C-alpha positions as CSV (number, residue, x, y, z in Angstrom):
1,M,-9.8,12.0,-30.9
2,T,-7.5,12.0,-27.5
3,T,-5.5,14.8,-26.5
4,Q,-1.6,13.4,-26.2
5,P,-0.2,12.7,-23.0
6,D,2.4,14.9,-23.2
7,T,0.1,17.7,-23.7
8,I,-2.2,16.7,-20.6
9,V,0.9,16.1,-18.6
10,K,1.5,20.1,-19.5
11,A,-1.8,20.7,-17.9
12,F,-0.8,19.2,-14.7
13,E,1.7,21.3,-14.2
14,S,-0.2,24.8,-15.5
15,T,-3.0,24.4,-13.2
16,K,-0.8,22.5,-10.4
17,V,-3.9,22.3,-8.3
18,I,-6.1,18.9,-9.3
19,P,-9.5,18.8,-7.7
20,V,-10.3,14.7,-7.1
21,F,-14.3,14.7,-6.3
22,Y,-17.3,12.3,-7.1
23,H,-21.0,13.2,-5.6
24,E,-24.2,11.0,-6.8
25,D,-26.1,14.2,-7.8
26,P,-25.0,15.3,-11.3
27,E,-25.9,18.9,-10.8
28,V,-23.8,19.2,-7.8
29,C,-21.1,17.8,-10.2
30,A,-21.7,19.9,-12.4
31,E,-21.5,23.2,-10.2
32,V,-18.7,22.2,-8.2
33,M,-17.0,21.6,-11.7
34,K,-18.0,25.2,-12.9
35,A,-17.0,26.6,-9.8
36,C,-13.6,25.4,-10.0
37,Y,-13.2,26.4,-13.7
38,A,-14.4,29.7,-12.3
39,G,-11.6,29.7,-9.8
40,G,-8.8,28.9,-12.1
41,I,-9.1,25.0,-12.3
42,R,-8.3,23.5,-16.0
43,V,-7.8,19.6,-15.0
44,F,-10.5,18.1,-13.1
45,E,-10.2,14.3,-12.2
46,F,-13.6,12.9,-11.1
47,T,-13.6,9.5,-9.1
48,N,-15.0,6.4,-10.4
49,R,-16.3,5.6,-6.3
50,G,-20.2,5.1,-6.5
51,E,-22.8,4.3,-8.5
52,Q,-23.6,7.0,-10.5
53,A,-20.2,7.6,-11.5
54,R,-20.7,6.6,-15.3
55,Q,-23.7,8.8,-15.6
56,N,-22.2,11.8,-13.9
57,F,-19.1,11.6,-15.8
58,A,-21.0,12.2,-19.4
59,H,-22.8,14.9,-17.9
60,L,-19.8,16.6,-17.1
61,R,-18.2,15.3,-20.0
62,D,-21.6,17.3,-22.0
63,L,-20.5,20.3,-19.7
64,K,-16.9,20.2,-20.5
65,I,-17.8,20.2,-24.7
66,A,-20.6,22.6,-24.3
67,S,-18.7,25.4,-22.5
68,M,-15.4,24.3,-21.5
69,P,-13.0,23.1,-24.0
70,D,-10.1,23.7,-22.7
71,M,-10.6,21.9,-19.2
72,Q,-9.2,18.6,-19.1
73,L,-11.2,16.2,-17.5
74,G,-10.3,12.6,-16.5
75,I,-11.6,10.0,-14.5
76,G,-9.9,8.5,-11.3
77,T,-9.9,5.2,-8.8
78,I,-9.5,3.4,-11.8
79,K,-8.0,-0.4,-11.0
80,N,-8.2,-2.2,-14.3
81,A,-8.0,-2.0,-18.1
82,A,-11.7,-2.7,-19.0
83,D,-12.8,0.6,-16.6
84,A,-10.1,2.4,-18.1
85,K,-11.5,1.6,-21.4
86,T,-15.1,2.3,-20.6
87,F,-14.5,5.8,-19.4
88,T,-11.7,6.5,-22.2
89,E,-14.7,5.7,-24.8
90,M,-17.0,7.8,-23.2
91,G,-14.6,10.7,-23.6
92,A,-12.0,10.8,-20.4
93,D,-9.1,13.1,-21.2
94,F,-7.0,11.0,-18.7
95,I,-6.8,8.0,-16.1
96,V,-6.0,8.3,-12.8
97,C,-5.2,4.9,-10.7
98,P,-4.9,4.1,-7.1
99,V,-2.2,1.5,-8.3
100,T,0.0,0.6,-10.6
101,D,-1.3,-1.8,-13.0
102,P,0.5,-2.7,-16.3
103,E,-2.7,-4.2,-18.0
104,T,-4.0,-0.7,-17.4
105,A,-1.0,0.9,-18.6
106,A,-0.9,-1.3,-21.7
107,Y,-4.5,-0.4,-22.6
108,C,-3.8,3.1,-22.0
109,H,-0.7,3.3,-24.3
110,T,-2.5,1.4,-27.2
111,A,-5.4,4.0,-26.8
112,G,-3.2,7.2,-26.7
113,I,-4.3,8.2,-23.3
114,L,-2.8,9.6,-20.3
115,W,-1.9,7.1,-17.3
116,V,-1.3,8.2,-13.8
117,P,-0.8,5.3,-12.1
118,G,-0.8,5.5,-7.8
119,C,2.3,4.5,-6.3
120,M,3.2,4.2,-2.4
121,T,7.2,2.4,-2.6
122,P,10.0,2.5,-4.9
123,T,9.3,-0.4,-6.4
124,E,5.9,0.7,-7.5
125,I,7.4,3.5,-8.9
126,S,10.3,1.8,-10.9
127,V,7.1,-0.1,-12.2
128,A,5.3,2.7,-13.3
129,E,8.5,4.0,-14.9
130,K,9.3,0.5,-16.7
131,N,5.4,1.0,-17.9
132,G,5.7,4.1,-19.6
133,A,4.1,6.9,-17.1
134,L,5.0,10.3,-17.2
135,L,3.2,11.7,-14.2
136,V,3.3,9.3,-11.1
137,K,0.2,9.4,-8.3
138,L,1.7,9.2,-4.6
139,F,-0.9,8.1,-2.8
140,P,-1.7,8.6,-0.1
141,G,0.1,11.6,0.1
142,S,-0.5,12.2,3.9
143,A,1.4,9.2,4.5
144,L,4.4,9.7,2.4
145,G,5.2,13.3,2.9
146,P,7.3,15.8,1.2
147,D,10.9,14.1,2.6
148,F,9.7,11.2,0.6
149,V,9.7,12.8,-2.5
150,K,12.9,14.9,-1.6
151,A,14.3,10.8,-1.0
152,I,13.0,9.4,-4.1
153,K,13.0,11.9,-7.1
154,P,16.7,11.9,-7.6
155,L,16.3,7.7,-8.5
156,F,13.3,8.8,-10.7
157,P,14.9,12.0,-12.3
158,G,12.7,11.2,-15.4
159,L,9.3,11.3,-13.6
160,K,6.8,13.9,-12.5
161,F,5.2,13.2,-9.2
162,M,1.7,13.8,-7.9
163,P,0.7,13.5,-4.0
164,T,-2.9,12.7,-3.8
165,G,-4.8,12.5,-0.3
166,G,-3.9,14.7,2.9
167,V,-2.6,18.4,0.9
168,E,-3.8,21.3,2.5
169,P,-4.4,24.4,0.7
170,E,-2.4,26.3,3.2
171,A,0.9,27.8,2.8
172,A,3.3,25.7,4.8
173,N,1.7,22.3,3.2
174,L,2.0,23.9,-0.3
175,K,5.4,24.7,0.2
176,A,6.5,22.0,1.7
177,W,5.3,19.7,-1.2
178,F,6.4,21.9,-4.4
179,G,9.7,22.4,-2.3
180,A,10.2,18.8,-2.7
181,G,9.8,18.9,-6.6
182,V,6.3,17.7,-6.9
183,V,4.7,19.2,-10.2
184,C,1.1,19.1,-9.1
185,V,-1.0,18.3,-6.1
186,G,-4.6,16.6,-5.8
187,M,-6.9,17.5,-3.4
188,G,-10.1,16.4,-2.6
189,S,-12.3,17.4,0.9
190,N,-9.5,20.0,1.9
191,L,-10.2,21.7,-1.4
192,I,-14.0,21.0,-1.6
193,P,-15.5,21.0,1.6
194,K,-18.4,19.4,2.9
195,E,-19.5,22.5,4.6
196,I,-19.4,24.3,1.0
197,L,-21.4,21.2,-0.2
198,A,-23.9,21.1,2.4
199,K,-24.8,25.3,1.8
200,R,-24.4,24.8,-2.0
201,D,-22.0,27.9,-1.7
202,W,-20.5,27.7,-5.4
203,S,-19.2,31.5,-5.1
204,S,-17.1,30.2,-1.7
205,L,-15.9,27.3,-3.4
206,S,-14.9,29.6,-6.6
207,E,-13.0,32.0,-4.0
208,K,-11.5,29.2,-1.7
209,I,-9.6,27.9,-5.3
210,K,-8.3,31.4,-6.3
211,Q,-7.1,32.0,-2.8
212,T,-5.3,28.5,-3.4
213,F,-3.3,29.9,-6.4
214,A,-2.4,33.1,-5.2
215,L,-1.0,31.4,-2.1
216,L,1.0,29.0,-4.9
217,K,2.0,32.2,-6.3
218,S,2.8,34.0,-3.4
219,L,5.4,31.1,-2.8
220,Q,7.7,31.4,-5.8
């Protein structure tokens, strides 16, 4: 049974930092998610980007069920309703898209699963809003910037925003984004560096995440 979309949105708001991750090795995926969980993460976006995506997602789903029941595990890089259906049936808690696709939105609403569309323009955000989005992914965040959020938020007072791409786990960058009014940020390699993956240094990853949370707390 899927969790209600508004409950998942609250988890995004509470966690504030959303890892965005893919790796071909299922054990690396598992260790990364465990390290994120140990660091305080409670929402994890695995991306549908490689040949092993479905198998590795299933591995993470089983890990979540066994030892992380309060983790919300979703799938990203979903561009059509068929893929959304596949991963929903596999147990995804939410669907994140790089684009705003009304057919995917319709499927997610019918299935009762949170749909997070990717937008880059006011027109795309308007389409997302008209198709029932609660949370919008601003992508790529590095191309838009915090000032974009400040400009568009008054136009869409009922929506919540999450920039992904180029967000950095540093005080100035986080302050700029959250000060602009986003409810959470998505981070990939800036949060989970290739160096840590190469060294399999999972304790350092947990520590990096804890430090990021400490930064956020200091900004409040």
